[in-house]
C-alpha positions as CSV (number, residue, x, y, z in Angstrom):
1,M,-85.2,112.8,25.8
2,A,-84.6,113.3,22.3
3,D,-84.9,117.0,20.6
4,R,-87.8,116.8,18.7
5,S,-87.1,120.2,17.5
6,T,-84.1,118.5,15.2
7,P,-84.8,116.5,12.1
8,W,-83.4,112.7,13.0
9,S,-80.4,111.8,11.1
10,L,-78.5,108.7,11.2
11,G,-74.9,110.6,11.7
12,G,-76.8,112.3,14.7
13,A,-77.8,108.8,16.3
14,L,-74.3,107.4,15.6
15,R,-72.4,110.5,17.0
16,G,-74.2,109.5,20.7
17,M,-73.9,105.7,20.3
18,F,-69.9,105.9,19.5
19,A,-69.3,108.4,22.3
20,K,-69.9,105.8,24.8
21,A,-66.9,104.5,26.7
22,T,-67.5,100.8,25.5
23,I,-69.2,98.2,23.1
24,D,-72.1,96.7,24.7
25,D,-75.6,95.3,24.4
26,E,-77.2,98.5,24.2
27,T,-74.7,99.7,21.3
28,W,-75.7,96.7,19.0
29,E,-79.7,97.3,20.0
30,D,-79.4,101.3,19.0
31,L,-77.1,100.4,16.1
32,E,-79.9,98.3,14.5
33,D,-82.4,100.6,15.1
34,A,-80.5,103.2,13.6
35,L,-80.2,101.5,10.5
36,I,-83.6,100.6,9.8
37,R,-84.7,103.7,10.7
38,A,-82.5,105.2,7.9
39,D,-84.2,102.7,5.2
40,F,-81.5,100.1,5.1
41,G,-84.0,97.9,5.4
42,S,-84.1,94.4,7.4
43,T,-81.9,92.6,5.5
44,I,-78.8,94.7,4.8
45,T,-79.0,95.7,8.6
46,D,-78.9,92.3,9.5
47,E,-76.0,91.4,6.9
48,V,-74.3,94.7,8.4
49,I,-74.7,94.1,11.9
50,E,-73.7,90.2,11.5
51,H,-70.5,91.5,9.6
52,L,-69.7,93.8,12.6
53,R,-69.9,91.3,15.1
54,A,-67.6,89.3,13.6
55,Q,-65.4,91.9,12.8
56,V,-65.4,93.2,16.7
57,R,-64.6,89.6,17.6
58,R,-61.8,89.0,15.1
59,F,-59.9,92.0,16.4
60,S,-60.9,91.7,20.2
61,T,-62.1,95.5,20.6
62,T,-64.4,97.2,22.9
63,D,-63.8,100.6,21.5
64,P,-66.7,102.1,19.6
65,V,-64.5,104.7,18.0
66,D,-63.2,100.8,16.0
67,L,-67.2,99.8,15.3
68,K,-67.6,103.2,13.6
69,R,-64.4,102.8,11.6
70,M,-65.4,99.4,10.6
71,L,-69.0,100.4,9.7
72,R,-67.7,102.9,7.1
73,E,-65.5,100.7,6.3
74,T,-68.5,98.4,5.6
75,L,-70.8,100.3,4.1
76,E,-68.0,102.1,1.7
77,E,-67.3,98.7,0.7
78,R,-70.6,97.3,-0.3
79,L,-71.7,100.9,-2.1
80,A,-68.2,100.5,-4.4
81,R,-69.0,96.9,-5.6
82,L,-70.3,98.9,-8.8
83,N,-69.1,101.7,-10.4
84,P,-70.3,105.1,-10.2
85,T,-68.9,106.6,-13.2
86,L,-70.8,108.4,-15.9
87,T,-70.0,107.1,-19.3
88,L,-70.0,110.2,-21.3
89,S,-66.8,110.0,-23.8
90,A,-68.6,110.3,-27.3
91,R,-69.7,113.0,-28.6
92,P,-72.3,113.5,-28.6
93,A,-72.9,111.8,-25.7
94,V,-76.9,111.1,-25.5
95,V,-78.4,110.4,-22.2
96,L,-82.2,109.4,-21.7
97,V,-83.5,110.5,-18.3
98,V,-86.2,108.0,-17.5
99,G,-88.8,107.7,-14.2
100,V,-92.2,108.1,-12.8
101,N,-93.9,111.5,-12.4
102,G,-93.4,113.2,-9.4
103,V,-89.8,112.3,-8.5
104,G,-88.0,115.8,-9.8
105,K,-87.0,114.3,-13.4
106,T,-87.3,117.6,-14.8
107,T,-85.8,119.2,-12.0
108,T,-83.1,116.7,-12.2
109,I,-82.4,117.4,-15.9
110,G,-82.0,121.1,-15.5
111,K,-79.6,120.4,-12.2
112,F,-77.7,117.7,-14.2
113,A,-77.1,120.5,-17.3
114,K,-76.0,122.8,-14.5
115,F,-73.4,119.8,-13.4
116,L,-72.2,119.3,-16.6
117,T,-71.9,123.0,-17.8
118,G,-70.1,123.5,-14.6
119,H,-67.2,121.1,-16.0
120,G,-67.1,123.2,-19.1
121,R,-69.1,120.8,-21.4
122,T,-72.4,122.0,-24.2
123,V,-75.4,121.1,-23.4
124,I,-78.8,120.5,-24.9
125,V,-82.4,118.9,-23.4
126,G,-84.4,117.4,-25.9
127,A,-88.3,118.1,-24.3
128,A,-89.4,114.3,-25.2
129,D,-92.4,114.2,-23.0
130,T,-94.8,115.2,-25.0
131,F,-97.6,113.7,-22.8
132,R,-97.5,116.4,-20.4
133,A,-98.8,119.6,-21.6
134,A,-96.7,121.5,-19.4
135,A,-93.5,119.6,-19.4
136,V,-92.4,121.3,-21.8
137,E,-92.5,125.1,-20.5
138,Q,-91.0,123.2,-17.1
139,L,-88.2,121.8,-18.6
140,A,-87.2,124.9,-20.8
141,T,-87.1,126.9,-17.5
142,W,-84.7,124.5,-16.1
143,A,-82.8,123.8,-19.0
144,E,-82.1,127.9,-19.3
145,R,-81.2,127.7,-15.6
146,G,-78.7,125.1,-16.6
147,G,-77.1,126.8,-18.9
148,A,-78.4,124.5,-21.6
149,A,-79.9,124.8,-25.2
150,I,-83.9,123.4,-25.8
151,Q,-85.2,121.6,-28.3
152,R,-89.1,121.8,-28.1
153,P,-91.4,120.0,-30.2
154,Q,-92.3,121.4,-33.4
155,Q,-96.2,121.2,-32.7
156,H,-98.5,120.3,-30.2
157,G,-98.2,116.2,-29.9
158,Q,-95.4,115.6,-31.7
159,D,-94.2,112.1,-31.6
160,P,-91.3,112.2,-28.7
161,A,-89.0,109.7,-30.8
162,S,-89.0,112.5,-33.5
163,V,-88.4,115.1,-31.0
164,A,-85.1,112.9,-29.8
165,F,-84.3,112.6,-33.3
166,Q,-84.1,116.2,-33.9
167,T,-82.3,117.2,-30.9
168,V,-79.5,114.4,-31.3
169,E,-79.3,115.8,-34.9
170,R,-79.0,119.8,-33.8
171,A,-76.3,118.5,-31.4
172,Q,-74.3,116.7,-34.2
173,R,-74.7,119.8,-36.4
174,E,-74.1,122.2,-33.6
175,G,-71.0,120.4,-32.3
176,I,-72.9,120.1,-28.8
177,D,-71.1,117.7,-26.2
178,I,-73.9,116.2,-24.3
179,V,-77.8,115.5,-25.5
180,L,-80.2,114.8,-22.2
181,I,-83.4,113.3,-23.3
182,D,-86.5,113.9,-21.0
183,T,-88.9,111.1,-21.5
184,A,-92.7,110.5,-20.1
185,G,-93.2,109.3,-16.7
186,R,-96.7,107.9,-17.5
187,L,-98.8,106.8,-20.3
188,Q,-102.2,105.0,-19.9
189,T,-100.3,101.4,-19.7
190,K,-97.3,100.3,-18.8
191,S,-96.4,98.6,-22.3
192,G,-97.3,101.7,-23.8
193,L,-94.6,103.7,-21.6
194,M,-92.3,100.9,-22.4
195,D,-93.2,100.8,-26.2
196,E,-92.6,104.8,-26.6
197,L,-89.1,104.4,-25.0
198,S,-88.1,101.4,-27.4
199,K,-88.9,103.4,-30.0
200,I,-86.7,106.4,-29.0
201,R,-84.0,104.3,-28.2
202,R,-84.3,102.9,-31.9
203,V,-84.4,106.2,-33.6
204,V,-81.6,107.6,-31.9
205,E,-79.5,104.5,-32.0
206,K,-79.7,105.4,-36.1
207,Q,-78.0,108.5,-34.9
208,T,-75.4,107.4,-32.4
209,D,-75.3,105.0,-29.4
210,I,-76.7,105.9,-26.4
211,A,-74.1,106.2,-23.6
212,E,-76.5,106.3,-20.3
213,V,-80.1,105.7,-19.8
214,L,-81.1,107.1,-16.0
215,L,-83.4,106.4,-13.8
216,V,-84.3,108.9,-11.5
217,L,-86.1,107.8,-8.0
218,D,-86.8,110.0,-5.0
219,A,-85.0,108.8,-1.7
220,T,-88.4,110.1,0.5
221,T,-90.5,107.0,-1.3
222,G,-88.2,104.7,-0.1
223,Q,-89.0,101.4,-1.5
224,N,-92.3,102.0,-2.5
225,G,-90.5,104.5,-5.3
226,V,-88.4,101.4,-6.5
227,A,-91.3,99.1,-7.0
228,Q,-93.1,101.8,-9.0
229,A,-90.1,101.8,-11.0
230,E,-90.0,98.6,-11.8
231,A,-91.1,98.3,-15.3
232,F,-88.4,100.8,-16.0
233,I,-85.6,98.9,-14.5
234,Q,-87.0,95.6,-16.3
235,H,-87.3,97.0,-20.0
236,A,-85.8,100.5,-20.4
237,G,-82.1,99.4,-20.1
238,V,-81.1,101.5,-17.2
239,T,-77.6,101.9,-16.7
240,G,-77.3,104.4,-13.9
241,L,-79.6,105.5,-10.9
242,V,-80.1,109.5,-9.4
243,I,-81.5,109.7,-6.4
244,T,-83.0,113.1,-5.6
245,K,-84.6,114.4,-2.3
246,L,-81.5,112.9,0.1
247,D,-81.6,115.8,2.5
248,G,-79.7,114.6,5.8
249,S,-79.1,111.1,6.3
250,A,-82.5,110.3,7.4
251,K,-82.6,108.0,4.3
252,G,-79.1,107.6,3.9
253,G,-79.8,103.7,3.8
254,F,-81.8,103.9,0.6
255,V,-79.2,104.6,-1.2
256,I,-77.1,101.1,-0.6
257,A,-80.5,99.2,-0.5
258,V,-81.6,100.4,-4.1
259,Q,-78.0,99.8,-5.4
260,E,-78.1,96.4,-3.8
261,K,-81.8,95.7,-5.1
262,T,-81.7,96.6,-8.4
263,G,-77.8,95.7,-9.1
264,I,-77.7,99.2,-11.1
265,P,-74.7,101.9,-9.6
266,I,-75.9,104.9,-8.5
267,K,-74.3,107.7,-10.8
268,L,-75.9,111.1,-9.2
269,V,-77.1,112.3,-5.9
270,G,-79.2,115.3,-5.2
271,Q,-78.9,116.7,-1.6
272,G,-80.7,119.8,-1.9
273,E,-83.5,122.2,-3.8
274,G,-81.2,124.6,-5.3
275,I,-79.7,124.1,-8.7
276,G,-76.0,123.2,-8.1
277,D,-77.1,120.6,-5.8
278,L,-76.9,117.6,-8.3
279,T,-73.3,116.1,-7.5
280,G,-71.6,112.6,-8.6
281,F,-71.8,109.8,-6.6
282,T,-68.5,109.0,-4.4
283,P,-68.9,106.0,-2.2
284,H,-66.2,107.0,0.2
285,V,-67.6,110.8,0.1
286,F,-71.2,109.8,1.0
287,V,-70.5,107.3,3.7
288,Q,-67.9,110.0,5.5
289,K,-70.9,112.3,5.3
290,L,-73.4,109.5,6.6
291,V,-71.6,107.9,9.4
292,G,-69.6,111.1,10.3
């Protein structure tokens, strides 16, 4: 009987599976169930299982250790199809951070600032989410924790594009390396939200190129979160994904599923609540942690 006191994880499930003496029908059934439970989705699960069965036949192996290695290689290969490298070489490098409310966008900006300052970069955060009254103060708190400066609106209800413009202007004036611009996650209509983002883009691009548009997604919402963010994916020119709340490996399959569904590379992952828990995404490292 499973220990209910320990949270389920893919790595834990696989350890028991691959500790057996041989690959049998039960191994395949258990592997399929584990991948589905880890939020890979039925299509990717079927493809992975079919590929692994072919590999096992090709190399005439019955050793679960071989199957584990093949699983790691298969998942890593799928993740490595897209380049996870952040493009931040421009000075200043301007990053728009987008996503629906509730995914952890504000905290992610603070953690990203910490990640960047930890690598010796200077950072300024632009509080362009003027739709929510509390957003500026929340962002200011996280920017301070991340070691970043902040550009606040000069007046209540200031145009978000104006705040973005002032943030970039200040970065250019003060020689700041990276600009992170917070944006609204909700307005009355999706078209209004996209129009606002388009305006921010146009204003910023009069000053400099935009280096990245990062979409924040919450791993715990799975495919529902992707559906909620569809408007951003279609209209915001997203260049990279940031996956938050990826604690443990219970939802690890979502990382592969979302990258393949959107065709957008994952560039950052958050695996905890602490200020230092956002890291760059490396397929090899991620799969090692996921599979064990």
